Structure formats: C-alpha cells, structure tokens
N, CA, C and O atoms as a Maestro MAE file, in Angstrom:
{
 s_m_m2io_version
 :::
 2.0.0
}

f_m_ct {
 s_m_title
 :::
 protein
 m_atom[344] {
  # First column is atom index #
  i_m_mmod_type
  r_m_x_coord
  r_m_y_coord
  r_m_z_coord
  i_m_residue_number
  s_m_chain_name
  s_m_pdb_residue_name
  s_m_pdb_atom_name
  i_m_atomic_number
  :::
  1 25 37.542 46.486 -13.371 1 A "UNK " " N  " 7
  2 3 37.414 47.648 -12.845 1 A "UNK " " CA " 6
  3 2 36.016 48.162 -12.872 1 A "UNK " " C  " 6
  4 15 35.298 47.940 -13.848 1 A "UNK " " O  " 8
  5 25 35.655 48.752 -11.976 2 A "UNK " " N  " 7
  6 3 34.422 49.080 -11.845 2 A "UNK " " CA " 6
  7 2 34.272 50.450 -12.417 2 A "UNK " " C  " 6
  8 15 35.260 51.127 -12.134 2 A "UNK " " O  " 8
  9 25 33.581 50.956 -12.967 3 A "UNK " " N  " 7
  10 3 33.316 52.504 -13.435 3 A "UNK " " CA " 6
  11 2 32.384 52.863 -12.712 3 A "UNK " " C  " 6
  12 15 31.508 52.138 -12.240 3 A "UNK " " O  " 8
  13 25 32.572 54.491 -12.523 4 A "UNK " " N  " 7
  14 3 31.376 55.102 -11.722 4 A "UNK " " CA " 6
  15 2 31.000 56.008 -12.784 4 A "UNK " " C  " 6
  16 15 31.586 56.996 -13.227 4 A "UNK " " O  " 8
  17 25 29.645 55.342 -13.176 5 A "UNK " " N  " 7
  18 3 28.940 55.912 -14.332 5 A "UNK " " CA " 6
  19 2 28.479 57.235 -13.969 5 A "UNK " " C  " 6
  20 15 28.825 58.176 -14.683 5 A "UNK " " O  " 8
  21 25 27.761 57.432 -12.978 6 A "UNK " " N  " 7
  22 3 27.121 58.415 -12.129 6 A "UNK " " CA " 6
  23 2 28.288 59.434 -12.473 6 A "UNK " " C  " 6
  24 15 28.134 60.238 -13.391 6 A "UNK " " O  " 8
  25 25 29.334 59.398 -11.807 7 A "UNK " " N  " 7
  26 3 30.409 60.573 -11.942 7 A "UNK " " CA " 6
  27 2 30.600 60.751 -13.543 7 A "UNK " " C  " 6
  28 15 30.554 61.927 -13.904 7 A "UNK " " O  " 8
  29 25 30.799 59.827 -14.531 8 A "UNK " " N  " 7
  30 3 31.007 60.296 -15.726 8 A "UNK " " CA " 6
  31 2 29.854 60.820 -16.298 8 A "UNK " " C  " 6
  32 15 30.089 61.748 -17.072 8 A "UNK " " O  " 8
  33 25 28.666 60.520 -16.166 9 A "UNK " " N  " 7
  34 3 27.550 61.127 -16.754 9 A "UNK " " CA " 6
  35 2 27.652 62.494 -16.181 9 A "UNK " " C  " 6
  36 15 27.648 63.430 -16.980 9 A "UNK " " O  " 8
  37 25 27.749 62.757 -14.820 10 A "UNK " " N  " 7
  38 3 27.780 64.375 -14.199 10 A "UNK " " CA " 6
  39 2 28.658 64.950 -15.157 10 A "UNK " " C  " 6
  40 15 28.275 65.899 -15.842 10 A "UNK " " O  " 8
  41 25 30.112 64.339 -15.305 11 A "UNK " " N  " 7
  42 3 31.080 65.080 -15.805 11 A "UNK " " CA " 6
  43 2 30.757 65.544 -17.431 11 A "UNK " " C  " 6
  44 15 31.048 66.600 -17.992 11 A "UNK " " O  " 8
  45 25 30.254 64.694 -17.806 12 A "UNK " " N  " 7
  46 3 29.679 64.566 -19.331 12 A "UNK " " CA " 6
  47 2 28.549 65.895 -19.447 12 A "UNK " " C  " 6
  48 15 28.866 66.995 -19.899 12 A "UNK " " O  " 8
  49 25 27.545 65.637 -19.076 13 A "UNK " " N  " 7
  50 3 26.540 67.038 -18.509 13 A "UNK " " CA " 6
  51 2 26.993 68.270 -18.210 13 A "UNK " " C  " 6
  52 15 26.469 69.233 -18.769 13 A "UNK " " O  " 8
  53 25 28.090 68.466 -17.235 14 A "UNK " " N  " 7
  54 3 28.643 69.409 -17.385 14 A "UNK " " CA " 6
  55 2 29.493 70.096 -18.505 14 A "UNK " " C  " 6
  56 15 29.283 71.267 -18.819 14 A "UNK " " O  " 8
  57 25 30.317 69.444 -19.008 15 A "UNK " " N  " 7
  58 3 30.841 69.753 -20.281 15 A "UNK " " CA " 6
  59 2 29.831 70.011 -21.372 15 A "UNK " " C  " 6
  60 15 29.954 71.026 -22.057 15 A "UNK " " O  " 8
  61 25 28.910 69.224 -21.568 16 A "UNK " " N  " 7
  62 3 27.631 69.710 -22.511 16 A "UNK " " CA " 6
  63 2 27.174 71.009 -22.325 16 A "UNK " " C  " 6
  64 15 27.000 71.867 -23.190 16 A "UNK " " O  " 8
  65 25 26.940 71.106 -20.780 17 A "UNK " " N  " 7
  66 3 26.267 72.423 -20.247 17 A "UNK " " CA " 6
  67 2 27.009 73.654 -20.695 17 A "UNK " " C  " 6
  68 15 26.434 74.595 -21.240 17 A "UNK " " O  " 8
  69 25 28.224 73.624 -20.465 18 A "UNK " " N  " 7
  70 3 29.212 74.613 -20.594 18 A "UNK " " CA " 6
  71 2 29.722 74.839 -21.980 18 A "UNK " " C  " 6
  72 15 30.500 75.783 -22.116 18 A "UNK " " O  " 8
  73 25 29.369 74.033 -23.172 19 A "UNK " " N  " 7
  74 3 29.477 74.029 -24.496 19 A "UNK " " CA " 6
  75 2 28.230 74.854 -25.105 19 A "UNK " " C  " 6
  76 15 28.294 75.786 -25.907 19 A "UNK " " O  " 8
  77 25 27.074 74.279 -24.522 20 A "UNK " " N  " 7
  78 3 25.993 74.777 -25.071 20 A "UNK " " CA " 6
  79 2 25.493 76.207 -24.531 20 A "UNK " " C  " 6
  80 15 24.637 76.919 -25.056 20 A "UNK " " O  " 8
  81 25 26.151 76.435 -23.481 21 A "UNK " " N  " 7
  82 3 25.946 77.976 -23.056 21 A "UNK " " CA " 6
  83 2 26.401 78.915 -24.106 21 A "UNK " " C  " 6
  84 15 25.937 80.043 -24.271 21 A "UNK " " O  " 8
  85 25 27.386 78.344 -24.835 22 A "UNK " " N  " 7
  86 3 27.820 79.360 -25.930 22 A "UNK " " CA " 6
  87 2 27.121 79.066 -27.360 22 A "UNK " " C  " 6
  88 15 27.482 79.577 -28.420 22 A "UNK " " O  " 8
  89 25 26.132 78.214 -27.209 23 A "UNK " " N  " 7
  90 3 25.301 77.887 -28.282 23 A "UNK " " CA " 6
  91 2 24.923 79.097 -29.130 23 A "UNK " " C  " 6
  92 15 24.801 79.993 -28.295 23 A "UNK " " O  " 8
  93 25 24.698 79.557 -30.202 24 A "UNK " " N  " 7
  94 3 24.255 80.733 -30.680 24 A "UNK " " CA " 6
  95 2 22.735 80.269 -31.167 24 A "UNK " " C  " 6
  96 15 22.346 79.137 -31.453 24 A "UNK " " O  " 8
  97 25 22.097 81.372 -31.163 25 A "UNK " " N  " 7
  98 3 20.451 81.277 -31.283 25 A "UNK " " CA " 6
  99 2 20.540 80.924 -32.887 25 A "UNK " " C  " 6
  100 15 19.646 80.165 -33.261 25 A "UNK " " O  " 8
  101 25 21.276 81.261 -33.686 26 A "UNK " " N  " 7
  102 3 21.114 81.393 -35.092 26 A "UNK " " CA " 6
  103 2 21.203 79.505 -35.524 26 A "UNK " " C  " 6
  104 15 21.104 79.105 -36.684 26 A "UNK " " O  " 8
  105 25 21.356 78.803 -34.607 27 A "UNK " " N  " 7
  106 3 21.610 77.464 -34.945 27 A "UNK " " CA " 6
  107 2 20.542 76.714 -34.534 27 A "UNK " " C  " 6
  108 15 20.397 75.577 -34.982 27 A "UNK " " O  " 8
  109 25 19.598 77.288 -33.568 28 A "UNK " " N  " 7
  110 3 18.141 76.810 -32.981 28 A "UNK " " CA " 6
  111 2 16.994 77.278 -33.895 28 A "UNK " " C  " 6
  112 15 16.745 78.442 -34.209 28 A "UNK " " O  " 8
  113 25 16.271 76.042 -34.305 29 A "UNK " " N  " 7
  114 3 15.127 76.471 -35.115 29 A "UNK " " CA " 6
  115 2 13.830 77.267 -34.649 29 A "UNK " " C  " 6
  116 15 12.811 76.763 -34.175 29 A "UNK " " O  " 8
  117 25 14.059 78.500 -34.861 30 A "UNK " " N  " 7
  118 3 13.063 79.237 -34.317 30 A "UNK " " CA " 6
  119 2 12.489 80.303 -35.657 30 A "UNK " " C  " 6
  120 15 13.181 80.526 -36.650 30 A "UNK " " O  " 8
  121 25 11.333 80.787 -35.477 31 A "UNK " " N  " 7
  122 3 11.255 81.630 -36.576 31 A "UNK " " CA " 6
  123 2 11.950 82.904 -37.022 31 A "UNK " " C  " 6
  124 15 12.313 83.576 -36.057 31 A "UNK " " O  " 8
  125 25 12.214 83.384 -38.100 32 A "UNK " " N  " 7
  126 3 12.894 84.410 -38.552 32 A "UNK " " CA " 6
  127 2 12.535 85.698 -37.549 32 A "UNK " " C  " 6
  128 15 13.464 86.266 -36.975 32 A "UNK " " O  " 8
  129 25 11.184 86.129 -37.363 33 A "UNK " " N  " 7
  130 3 10.848 87.233 -36.959 33 A "UNK " " CA " 6
  131 2 11.459 87.044 -35.368 33 A "UNK " " C  " 6
  132 15 12.133 87.991 -34.963 33 A "UNK " " O  " 8
  133 25 11.281 85.961 -34.501 34 A "UNK " " N  " 7
  134 3 11.821 85.659 -33.243 34 A "UNK " " CA " 6
  135 2 13.216 85.956 -33.289 34 A "UNK " " C  " 6
  136 15 13.659 86.825 -32.538 34 A "UNK " " O  " 8
  137 25 13.923 85.376 -34.036 35 A "UNK " " N  " 7
  138 3 15.413 85.308 -34.460 35 A "UNK " " CA " 6
  139 2 15.642 87.014 -34.431 35 A "UNK " " C  " 6
  140 15 16.321 87.679 -33.648 35 A "UNK " " O  " 8
  141 25 15.121 87.289 -35.159 36 A "UNK " " N  " 7
  142 3 15.729 89.197 -35.491 36 A "UNK " " CA " 6
  143 2 15.312 89.951 -34.247 36 A "UNK " " C  " 6
  144 15 15.949 90.946 -33.902 36 A "UNK " " O  " 8
  145 25 14.100 89.450 -33.446 37 A "UNK " " N  " 7
  146 3 13.803 90.309 -32.365 37 A "UNK " " CA " 6
  147 2 14.816 90.018 -31.134 37 A "UNK " " C  " 6
  148 15 14.947 90.942 -30.331 37 A "UNK " " O  " 8
  149 25 15.620 88.702 -30.882 38 A "UNK " " N  " 7
  150 3 16.356 88.101 -30.063 38 A "UNK " " CA " 6
  151 2 17.845 89.002 -30.329 38 A "UNK " " C  " 6
  152 15 18.479 89.626 -29.478 38 A "UNK " " O  " 8
  153 25 18.136 88.857 -31.678 39 A "UNK " " N  " 7
  154 3 19.348 89.894 -32.372 39 A "UNK " " CA " 6
  155 2 19.515 91.208 -32.202 39 A "UNK " " C  " 6
  156 15 20.511 91.888 -31.954 39 A "UNK " " O  " 8
  157 25 18.173 91.511 -32.406 40 A "UNK " " N  " 7
  158 3 18.104 93.221 -32.183 40 A "UNK " " CA " 6
  159 2 18.158 93.641 -30.629 40 A "UNK " " C  " 6
  160 15 18.447 94.788 -30.288 40 A "UNK " " O  " 8
  161 25 17.777 92.347 -29.483 41 A "UNK " " N  " 7
  162 3 17.887 93.020 -28.275 41 A "UNK " " CA " 6
  163 2 18.915 92.542 -27.601 41 A "UNK " " C  " 6
  164 15 18.980 92.363 -26.385 41 A "UNK " " O  " 8
  165 25 20.092 92.241 -28.776 42 A "UNK " " N  " 7
  166 3 21.464 91.676 -28.133 42 A "UNK " " CA " 6
  167 2 21.637 90.366 -27.461 42 A "UNK " " C  " 6
  168 15 22.487 90.133 -26.601 42 A "UNK " " O  " 8
  169 25 20.548 89.329 -28.036 43 A "UNK " " N  " 7
  170 3 20.724 88.217 -27.171 43 A "UNK " " CA " 6
  171 2 21.557 87.330 -28.275 43 A "UNK " " C  " 6
  172 15 21.075 87.364 -29.407 43 A "UNK " " O  " 8
  173 25 22.572 86.655 -28.121 44 A "UNK " " N  " 7
  174 3 22.777 85.711 -29.261 44 A "UNK " " CA " 6
  175 2 23.165 84.410 -28.865 44 A "UNK " " C  " 6
  176 15 23.580 83.589 -29.683 44 A "UNK " " O  " 8
  177 25 23.041 84.145 -27.498 45 A "UNK " " N  " 7
  178 3 23.287 82.628 -27.049 45 A "UNK " " CA " 6
  179 2 22.309 82.066 -25.832 45 A "UNK " " C  " 6
  180 15 21.374 82.636 -25.270 45 A "UNK " " O  " 8
  181 25 22.741 81.036 -25.676 46 A "UNK " " N  " 7
  182 3 21.717 80.452 -24.174 46 A "UNK " " CA " 6
  183 2 22.051 81.164 -23.316 46 A "UNK " " C  " 6
  184 15 21.142 81.842 -22.836 46 A "UNK " " O  " 8
  185 25 23.195 81.315 -22.837 47 A "UNK " " N  " 7
  186 3 23.813 82.252 -21.638 47 A "UNK " " CA " 6
  187 2 23.134 83.425 -21.390 47 A "UNK " " C  " 6
  188 15 22.513 83.684 -20.359 47 A "UNK " " O  " 8
  189 25 23.296 84.281 -22.568 48 A "UNK " " N  " 7
  190 3 22.394 85.402 -22.644 48 A "UNK " " CA " 6
  191 2 20.658 85.364 -22.369 48 A "UNK " " C  " 6
  192 15 19.932 86.252 -21.922 48 A "UNK " " O  " 8
  193 25 20.373 84.178 -22.757 49 A "UNK " " N  " 7
  194 3 18.802 84.047 -22.695 49 A "UNK " " CA " 6
  195 2 18.446 83.858 -21.440 49 A "UNK " " C  " 6
  196 15 17.324 84.280 -21.162 49 A "UNK " " O  " 8
  197 25 19.126 83.293 -20.486 50 A "UNK " " N  " 7
  198 3 18.755 83.003 -18.970 50 A "UNK " " CA " 6
  199 2 18.832 84.044 -18.432 50 A "UNK " " C  " 6
  200 15 18.302 83.997 -17.322 50 A "UNK " " O  " 8
  201 25 19.340 85.220 -18.736 51 A "UNK " " N  " 7
  202 3 19.203 86.686 -17.992 51 A "UNK " " CA " 6
  203 2 17.937 87.399 -18.363 51 A "UNK " " C  " 6
  204 15 17.784 88.560 -17.984 51 A "UNK " " O  " 8
  205 25 16.983 86.771 -19.103 52 A "UNK " " N  " 7
  206 3 15.623 87.506 -19.304 52 A "UNK " " CA " 6
  207 2 14.483 86.583 -18.570 52 A "UNK " " C  " 6
  208 15 14.531 85.378 -18.323 52 A "UNK " " O  " 8
  209 25 13.488 87.491 -18.312 53 A "UNK " " N  " 7
  210 3 12.015 86.705 -17.826 53 A "UNK " " CA " 6
  211 2 11.375 86.528 -18.974 53 A "UNK " " C  " 6
  212 15 11.642 87.319 -19.878 53 A "UNK " " O  " 8
  213 25 10.442 85.524 -19.207 54 A "UNK " " N  " 7
  214 3 9.582 85.392 -20.265 54 A "UNK " " CA " 6
  215 2 8.869 86.300 -20.553 54 A "UNK " " C  " 6
  216 15 8.832 86.586 -21.750 54 A "UNK " " O  " 8
  217 25 8.065 87.077 -19.635 55 A "UNK " " N  " 7
  218 3 7.276 88.033 -20.244 55 A "UNK " " CA " 6
  219 2 8.554 89.491 -20.704 55 A "UNK " " C  " 6
  220 15 8.095 90.322 -21.487 55 A "UNK " " O  " 8
  221 25 9.710 89.670 -20.321 56 A "UNK " " N  " 7
  222 3 10.484 90.546 -21.055 56 A "UNK " " CA " 6
  223 2 10.392 89.958 -22.810 56 A "UNK " " C  " 6
  224 15 9.909 90.615 -23.731 56 A "UNK " " O  " 8
  225 25 10.890 88.805 -22.903 57 A "UNK " " N  " 7
  226 3 10.935 88.286 -24.322 57 A "UNK " " CA " 6
  227 2 9.635 88.365 -24.835 57 A "UNK " " C  " 6
  228 15 9.545 88.907 -25.937 57 A "UNK " " O  " 8
  229 25 8.612 87.964 -24.316 58 A "UNK " " N  " 7
  230 3 7.164 88.027 -25.010 58 A "UNK " " CA " 6
  231 2 6.978 89.389 -25.525 58 A "UNK " " C  " 6
  232 15 6.348 89.651 -26.550 58 A "UNK " " O  " 8
  233 25 7.664 90.399 -24.621 59 A "UNK " " N  " 7
  234 3 7.217 91.829 -24.931 59 A "UNK " " CA " 6
  235 2 8.042 92.444 -26.321 59 A "UNK " " C  " 6
  236 15 7.769 93.542 -26.805 59 A "UNK " " O  " 8
  237 25 8.845 91.747 -26.734 60 A "UNK " " N  " 7
  238 3 9.879 91.972 -28.018 60 A "UNK " " CA " 6
  239 2 8.744 91.863 -29.115 60 A "UNK " " C  " 6
  240 15 7.718 91.203 -28.955 60 A "UNK " " O  " 8
  241 25 9.050 92.583 -30.238 61 A "UNK " " N  " 7
  242 3 8.372 92.570 -31.366 61 A "UNK " " CA " 6
  243 2 8.353 91.535 -32.102 61 A "UNK " " C  " 6
  244 15 9.476 91.688 -32.582 61 A "UNK " " O  " 8
  245 25 7.941 90.515 -32.620 62 A "UNK " " N  " 7
  246 3 8.276 89.510 -33.414 62 A "UNK " " CA " 6
  247 2 8.187 88.264 -32.453 62 A "UNK " " C  " 6
  248 15 7.813 87.184 -32.912 62 A "UNK " " O  " 8
  249 25 8.434 88.364 -31.485 63 A "UNK " " N  " 7
  250 3 8.851 86.977 -30.607 63 A "UNK " " CA " 6
  251 2 7.499 86.803 -29.855 63 A "UNK " " C  " 6
  252 15 6.926 87.727 -29.277 63 A "UNK " " O  " 8
  253 25 7.033 85.462 -29.927 64 A "UNK " " N  " 7
  254 3 5.725 85.079 -29.579 64 A "UNK " " CA " 6
  255 2 5.706 83.497 -28.765 64 A "UNK " " C  " 6
  256 15 6.696 82.793 -28.568 64 A "UNK " " O  " 8
  257 25 4.873 83.318 -28.536 65 A "UNK " " N  " 7
  258 3 4.461 82.005 -27.509 65 A "UNK " " CA " 6
  259 2 5.360 80.924 -28.082 65 A "UNK " " C  " 6
  260 15 6.145 80.411 -27.284 65 A "UNK " " O  " 8
  261 25 5.372 80.486 -29.370 66 A "UNK " " N  " 7
  262 3 5.605 79.515 -30.248 66 A "UNK " " CA " 6
  263 2 7.109 79.502 -29.992 66 A "UNK " " C  " 6
  264 15 7.493 78.408 -29.578 66 A "UNK " " O  " 8
  265 25 8.153 80.508 -30.139 67 A "UNK " " N  " 7
  266 3 9.383 80.770 -29.823 67 A "UNK " " CA " 6
  267 2 9.813 80.471 -28.561 67 A "UNK " " C  " 6
  268 15 10.913 79.963 -28.344 67 A "UNK " " O  " 8
  269 25 8.847 80.814 -27.532 68 A "UNK " " N  " 7
  270 3 9.103 80.958 -26.252 68 A "UNK " " CA " 6
  271 2 9.119 79.294 -26.006 68 A "UNK " " C  " 6
  272 15 10.089 78.674 -25.572 68 A "UNK " " O  " 8
  273 25 8.180 78.875 -26.279 69 A "UNK " " N  " 7
  274 3 8.247 77.231 -26.012 69 A "UNK " " CA " 6
  275 2 9.346 76.415 -26.452 69 A "UNK " " C  " 6
  276 15 9.905 75.575 -25.746 69 A "UNK " " O  " 8
  277 25 9.671 76.721 -27.778 70 A "UNK " " N  " 7
  278 3 10.603 76.149 -28.167 70 A "UNK " " CA " 6
  279 2 12.010 76.262 -27.605 70 A "UNK " " C  " 6
  280 15 12.858 75.370 -27.617 70 A "UNK " " O  " 8
  281 25 12.145 77.591 -27.071 71 A "UNK " " N  " 7
  282 3 13.588 77.835 -26.288 71 A "UNK " " CA " 6
  283 2 13.528 77.298 -24.885 71 A "UNK " " C  " 6
  284 15 14.502 76.792 -24.327 71 A "UNK " " O  " 8
  285 25 12.482 77.415 -24.406 72 A "UNK " " N  " 7
  286 3 12.177 76.916 -22.990 72 A "UNK " " CA " 6
  287 2 12.305 75.209 -22.925 72 A "UNK " " C  " 6
  288 15 12.522 74.575 -21.893 72 A "UNK " " O  " 8
  289 25 12.156 74.755 -23.992 73 A "UNK " " N  " 7
  290 3 12.373 73.135 -24.023 73 A "UNK " " CA " 6
  291 2 13.900 73.050 -24.057 73 A "UNK " " C  " 6
  292 15 14.457 72.281 -23.273 73 A "UNK " " O  " 8
  293 25 14.578 73.751 -24.870 74 A "UNK " " N  " 7
  294 3 15.866 73.721 -24.919 74 A "UNK " " CA " 6
  295 2 16.551 74.044 -23.742 74 A "UNK " " C  " 6
  296 15 17.535 73.385 -23.406 74 A "UNK " " O  " 8
  297 25 16.186 74.882 -23.152 75 A "UNK " " N  " 7
  298 3 17.076 75.215 -22.293 75 A "UNK " " CA " 6
  299 2 16.900 74.485 -20.775 75 A "UNK " " C  " 6
  300 15 17.638 74.643 -19.802 75 A "UNK " " O  " 8
  301 25 15.590 73.564 -20.886 76 A "UNK " " N  " 7
  302 3 15.297 72.512 -19.749 76 A "UNK " " CA " 6
  303 2 16.062 71.469 -20.253 76 A "UNK " " C  " 6
  304 15 16.406 70.750 -19.315 76 A "UNK " " O  " 8
  305 25 16.572 70.979 -21.556 77 A "UNK " " N  " 7
  306 3 17.420 69.822 -21.953 77 A "UNK " " CA " 6
  307 2 18.802 70.163 -21.012 77 A "UNK " " C  " 6
  308 15 19.295 69.220 -20.393 77 A "UNK " " O  " 8
  309 25 19.301 71.247 -20.928 78 A "UNK " " N  " 7
  310 3 20.445 71.830 -20.174 78 A "UNK " " CA " 6
  311 2 20.353 71.966 -18.671 78 A "UNK " " C  " 6
  312 15 21.409 72.092 -18.050 78 A "UNK " " O  " 8
  313 25 19.309 71.956 -18.079 79 A "UNK " " N  " 7
  314 3 19.037 72.284 -16.830 79 A "UNK " " CA " 6
  315 2 19.025 73.899 -16.621 79 A "UNK " " C  " 6
  316 15 19.094 74.393 -15.495 79 A "UNK " " O  " 8
  317 25 18.949 74.541 -17.604 80 A "UNK " " N  " 7
  318 3 18.794 75.878 -17.488 80 A "UNK " " CA " 6
  319 2 17.219 76.633 -17.597 80 A "UNK " " C  " 6
  320 15 16.230 75.954 -17.874 80 A "UNK " " O  " 8
  321 25 17.156 77.723 -17.410 81 A "UNK " " N  " 7
  322 3 15.762 78.476 -17.412 81 A "UNK " " CA " 6
  323 2 15.935 79.692 -17.592 81 A "UNK " " C  " 6
  324 15 17.016 80.257 -17.425 81 A "UNK " " O  " 8
  325 25 14.754 80.305 -18.001 82 A "UNK " " N  " 7
  326 3 14.833 81.858 -18.146 82 A "UNK " " CA " 6
  327 2 14.828 82.335 -16.544 82 A "UNK " " C  " 6
  328 15 14.584 81.542 -15.633 82 A "UNK " " O  " 8
  329 25 15.124 83.709 -16.342 83 A "UNK " " N  " 7
  330 3 14.946 84.270 -14.960 83 A "UNK " " CA " 6
  331 2 13.643 84.211 -14.458 83 A "UNK " " C  " 6
  332 15 12.597 84.323 -15.097 83 A "UNK " " O  " 8
  333 25 13.823 83.988 -13.026 84 A "UNK " " N  " 7
  334 3 12.248 83.646 -12.379 84 A "UNK " " CA " 6
  335 2 11.924 85.108 -12.362 84 A "UNK " " C  " 6
  336 15 12.703 86.053 -12.238 84 A "UNK " " O  " 8
  337 25 10.465 85.112 -12.527 85 A "UNK " " N  " 7
  338 3 9.424 86.317 -12.397 85 A "UNK " " CA " 6
  339 2 9.490 86.607 -11.098 85 A "UNK " " C  " 6
  340 15 9.746 85.727 -10.276 85 A "UNK " " O  " 8
  341 25 9.289 87.753 -10.784 86 A "UNK " " N  " 7
  342 3 9.065 88.391 -9.531 86 A "UNK " " CA " 6
  343 2 8.016 88.870 -9.202 86 A "UNK " " C  " 6
  344 15 7.900 89.406 -8.100 86 A "UNK " " O  " 8
  :::
 }
 m_bond[343] {
  # First column is bond index #
  i_m_from
  i_m_to
  i_m_order
  :::
  1 1 2 1
  2 2 3 1
  3 3 4 2
  4 3 5 1
  5 5 6 1
  6 6 7 1
  7 7 8 2
  8 7 9 1
  9 9 10 1
  10 10 11 1
  11 11 12 2
  12 11 13 1
  13 13 14 1
  14 14 15 1
  15 15 16 2
  16 15 17 1
  17 17 18 1
  18 18 19 1
  19 19 20 2
  20 19 21 1
  21 21 22 1
  22 22 23 1
  23 23 24 2
  24 23 25 1
  25 25 26 1
  26 26 27 1
  27 27 28 2
  28 27 29 1
  29 29 30 1
  30 30 31 1
  31 31 32 2
  32 31 33 1
  33 33 34 1
  34 34 35 1
  35 35 36 2
  36 35 37 1
  37 37 38 1
  38 38 39 1
  39 39 40 2
  40 39 41 1
  41 41 42 1
  42 42 43 1
  43 43 44 2
  44 43 45 1
  45 45 46 1
  46 46 47 1
  47 47 48 2
  48 47 49 1
  49 49 50 1
  50 50 51 1
  51 51 52 2
  52 51 53 1
  53 53 54 1
  54 54 55 1
  55 55 56 2
  56 55 57 1
  57 57 58 1
  58 58 59 1
  59 59 60 2
  60 59 61 1
  61 61 62 1
  62 62 63 1
  63 63 64 2
  64 63 65 1
  65 65 66 1
  66 66 67 1
  67 67 68 2
  68 67 69 1
  69 69 70 1
  70 70 71 1
  71 71 72 2
  72 71 73 1
  73 73 74 1
  74 74 75 1
  75 75 76 2
  76 75 77 1
  77 77 78 1
  78 78 79 1
  79 79 80 2
  80 79 81 1
  81 81 82 1
  82 82 83 1
  83 83 84 2
  84 83 85 1
  85 85 86 1
  86 86 87 1
  87 87 88 2
  88 87 89 1
  89 89 90 1
  90 90 91 1
  91 91 92 2
  92 91 93 1
  93 93 94 1
  94 94 95 1
  95 95 96 2
  96 95 97 1
  97 97 98 1
  98 98 99 1
  99 99 100 2
  100 99 101 1
  101 101 102 1
  102 102 103 1
  103 103 104 2
  104 103 105 1
  105 105 106 1
  106 106 107 1
  107 107 108 2
  108 107 109 1
  109 109 110 1
  110 110 111 1
  111 111 112 2
  112 111 113 1
  113 113 114 1
  114 114 115 1
  115 115 116 2
  116 115 117 1
  117 117 118 1
  118 118 119 1
  119 119 120 2
  120 119 121 1
  121 121 122 1
  122 122 123 1
  123 123 124 2
  124 123 125 1
  125 125 126 1
  126 126 127 1
  127 127 128 2
  128 127 129 1
  129 129 130 1
  130 130 131 1
  131 131 132 2
  132 131 133 1
  133 133 134 1
  134 134 135 1
  135 135 136 2
  136 135 137 1
  137 137 138 1
  138 138 139 1
  139 139 140 2
  140 139 141 1
  141 141 142 1
  142 142 143 1
  143 143 144 2
  144 143 145 1
  145 145 146 1
  146 146 147 1
  147 147 148 2
  148 147 149 1
  149 149 150 1
  150 150 151 1
  151 151 152 2
  152 151 153 1
  153 153 154 1
  154 154 155 1
  155 155 156 2
  156 155 157 1
  157 157 158 1
  158 158 159 1
  159 159 160 2
  160 159 161 1
  161 161 162 1
  162 162 163 1
  163 163 164 2
  164 163 165 1
  165 165 166 1
  166 166 167 1
  167 167 168 2
  168 167 169 1
  169 169 170 1
  170 170 171 1
  171 171 172 2
  172 171 173 1
  173 173 174 1
  174 174 175 1
  175 175 176 2
  176 175 177 1
  177 177 178 1
  178 178 179 1
  179 179 180 2
  180 179 181 1
  181 181 182 1
  182 182 183 1
  183 183 184 2
  184 183 185 1
  185 185 186 1
  186 186 187 1
  187 187 188 2
  188 187 189 1
  189 189 190 1
  190 190 191 1
  191 191 192 2
  192 191 193 1
  193 193 194 1
  194 194 195 1
  195 195 196 2
  196 195 197 1
  197 197 198 1
  198 198 199 1
  199 199 200 2
  200 199 201 1
  201 201 202 1
  202 202 203 1
  203 203 204 2
  204 203 205 1
  205 205 206 1
  206 206 207 1
  207 207 208 2
  208 207 209 1
  209 209 210 1
  210 210 211 1
  211 211 212 2
  212 211 213 1
  213 213 214 1
  214 214 215 1
  215 215 216 2
  216 215 217 1
  217 217 218 1
  218 218 219 1
  219 219 220 2
  220 219 221 1
  221 221 222 1
  222 222 223 1
  223 223 224 2
  224 223 225 1
  225 225 226 1
  226 226 227 1
  227 227 228 2
  228 227 229 1
  229 229 230 1
  230 230 231 1
  231 231 232 2
  232 231 233 1
  233 233 234 1
  234 234 235 1
  235 235 236 2
  236 235 237 1
  237 237 238 1
  238 238 239 1
  239 239 240 2
  240 239 241 1
  241 241 242 1
  242 242 243 1
  243 243 244 2
  244 243 245 1
  245 245 246 1
  246 246 247 1
  247 247 248 2
  248 247 249 1
  249 249 250 1
  250 250 251 1
  251 251 252 2
  252 251 253 1
  253 253 254 1
  254 254 255 1
  255 255 256 2
  256 255 257 1
  257 257 258 1
  258 258 259 1
  259 259 260 2
  260 259 261 1
  261 261 262 1
  262 262 263 1
  263 263 264 2
  264 263 265 1
  265 265 266 1
  266 266 267 1
  267 267 268 2
  268 267 269 1
  269 269 270 1
  270 270 271 1
  271 271 272 2
  272 271 273 1
  273 273 274 1
  274 274 275 1
  275 275 276 2
  276 275 277 1
  277 277 278 1
  278 278 279 1
  279 279 280 2
  280 279 281 1
  281 281 282 1
  282 282 283 1
  283 283 284 2
  284 283 285 1
  285 285 286 1
  286 286 287 1
  287 287 288 2
  288 287 289 1
  289 289 290 1
  290 290 291 1
  291 291 292 2
  292 291 293 1
  293 293 294 1
  294 294 295 1
  295 295 296 2
  296 295 297 1
  297 297 298 1
  298 298 299 1
  299 299 300 2
  300 299 301 1
  301 301 302 1
  302 302 303 1
  303 303 304 2
  304 303 305 1
  305 305 306 1
  306 306 307 1
  307 307 308 2
  308 307 309 1
  309 309 310 1
  310 310 311 1
  311 311 312 2
  312 311 313 1
  313 313 314 1
  314 314 315 1
  315 315 316 2
  316 315 317 1
  317 317 318 1
  318 318 319 1
  319 319 320 2
  320 319 321 1
  321 321 322 1
  322 322 323 1
  323 323 324 2
  324 323 325 1
  325 325 326 1
  326 326 327 1
  327 327 328 2
  328 327 329 1
  329 329 330 1
  330 330 331 1
  331 331 332 2
  332 331 333 1
  333 333 334 1
  334 334 335 1
  335 335 336 2
  336 335 337 1
  337 337 338 1
  338 338 339 1
  339 339 340 2
  340 339 341 1
  341 341 342 1
  342 342 343 1
  343 343 344 2
  :::
 }
}
C-alpha cells in the first residue's frame, strides 16, 4: 500500500497548528519584562498574538526587538504571522 505522505504531513501540520494556537506564552523563552508586558495587555497565547501588529507590540513598555524576533520566528514555524501593517 502506498501512503500519501504529502496528505499525512498536511494533516499533521494542521493538528500541530491548532494545538499550538493555544500555546501559552509562559512556555516560550522570552524575557520576563516582555512576558509581563504581553500579559498586562491581555495577550496570553499565540492565537491572541496574531491579532497585533509588530509596532503595537513594540509600543508596550518592556517589550523590545529581541522578544519580537523570538516570537516572530515561533509564529513562522507554524505558518502564522503578526497582523499586517497598514
């Protein structure tokens, strides 16, 4: 029997994406000031993070370019991104 690896990989990626949309930011290695800034803004998961623009996050006190880069790469791993700048 020949398996359709492309299909299985797609299903696995979708499952991974759904599971990690719920991933709490507390499990991601960013600095405490950045974590507190996000938490104070009510952002606690990757799903919520995708609703913000990069400039909005950088405007938060305690959130800087290093944390932005870390989160940007994690979102990219799951095919996600920040809200597009207008």
